[in-house]
C-alpha positions in Angstrom: 0.0 0.0 0.0 2.2 2.8 -1.2 -0.3 5.4 -0.1 -0.5 4.2 3.5 0.7 6.4 6.3 2.6 4.6 9.1 2.9 5.6 12.7 5.3 3.6 14.8 4.8 3.2 18.6 7.8 2.5 20.8 7.7 -0.3 23.3 6.7 0.7 26.8 9.0 0.4 29.8 9.5 -3.0 31.5 9.1 -2.6 35.3 10.3 -4.9 38.1 8.1 -7.8 39.0 6.2 -6.7 42.1 8.4 -3.6 42.1 6.6 -1.6 39.5 8.2 1.7 40.6 11.6 0.4 39.3 12.7 -0.5 35.8 13.5 -4.2 35.2 17.3 -4.2 35.3 17.7 -7.0 32.8 15.0 -6.4 30.2 14.4 -2.6 30.2 17.8 -1.7 28.9 17.1 -4.0 25.9 13.8 -2.2 25.3 15.6 1.2 25.5 18.2 0.0 22.9 15.6 -1.4 20.6 13.5 1.8 20.8 16.6 3.8 20.0 17.5 1.7 17.0 13.9 1.7 15.7 13.6 5.5 16.2 16.7 5.9 14.0 15.1 3.8 11.2 11.8 5.6 11.5 13.5 9.0 11.3 15.4 7.9 8.1 12.1 6.6 6.6 10.2 9.7 7.7 7.7 7.7 9.8 6.0 9.4 12.6 6.7 8.0 16.1 4.5 7.7 19.2 6.9 7.6 22.1 4.9 5.2 24.3 8.1 4.6 26.4 8.4 8.3 27.2 4.7 8.6 28.0 4.9 5.9 30.7 8.6 6.1 32.0 7.7 8.6 34.7 4.3 7.0 35.4 5.5 3.7 36.7 2.9 3.9 39.4 0.5 2.9 36.6 2.3 -0.4 35.9 0.4 -3.6 36.7 3.3 -5.1 38.7 3.9 -8.1 36.4 6.7 -6.3 34.4 5.0 -6.0 31.1 1.4 -4.8 31.5 -0.2 -1.6 32.6 -3.3 -0.5 34.3 -6.4 1.0 32.6 -5.3 4.7 33.3 -2.0 3.9 31.5 -3.8 2.4 28.5 -6.0 5.4 28.4 -2.9 7.7 28.1 -1.6 5.5 25.3 -5.0 5.4 23.5 -5.3 9.1 23.7 -1.9 9.6 22.2 -2.6 7.1 19.4 -5.9 8.7 18.6 -4.5 12.2 18.5 -1.7 11.2 16.2 -4.1 9.3 13.8 -6.5 12.3 13.7 -3.6 14.6 13.1 -2.5 12.5 10.1 -6.0 12.2 8.8 -6.7 15.9 9.0 -3.6 16.7 6.9 -4.8 14.6 4.0 
């Protein structure tokens, strides 16, 4: 679909198991590195980026506590960001 518009979303932080206010020391650095590499590719390809990592990094109190998942308020934040970016792209066409 050559006419398609892509919006890439970065991976969210990985928090400690039952220590959701902390980043997981083993996995989170990998997520940061992957997000950084992907952001470089997206910039080169001129693909818009939703920084989901940045949205939740300082909101770890919204983490579920199982390392990977988030609570409803966090998903609301992500959904609002995704919706806003989609509407922005659609309004420009």
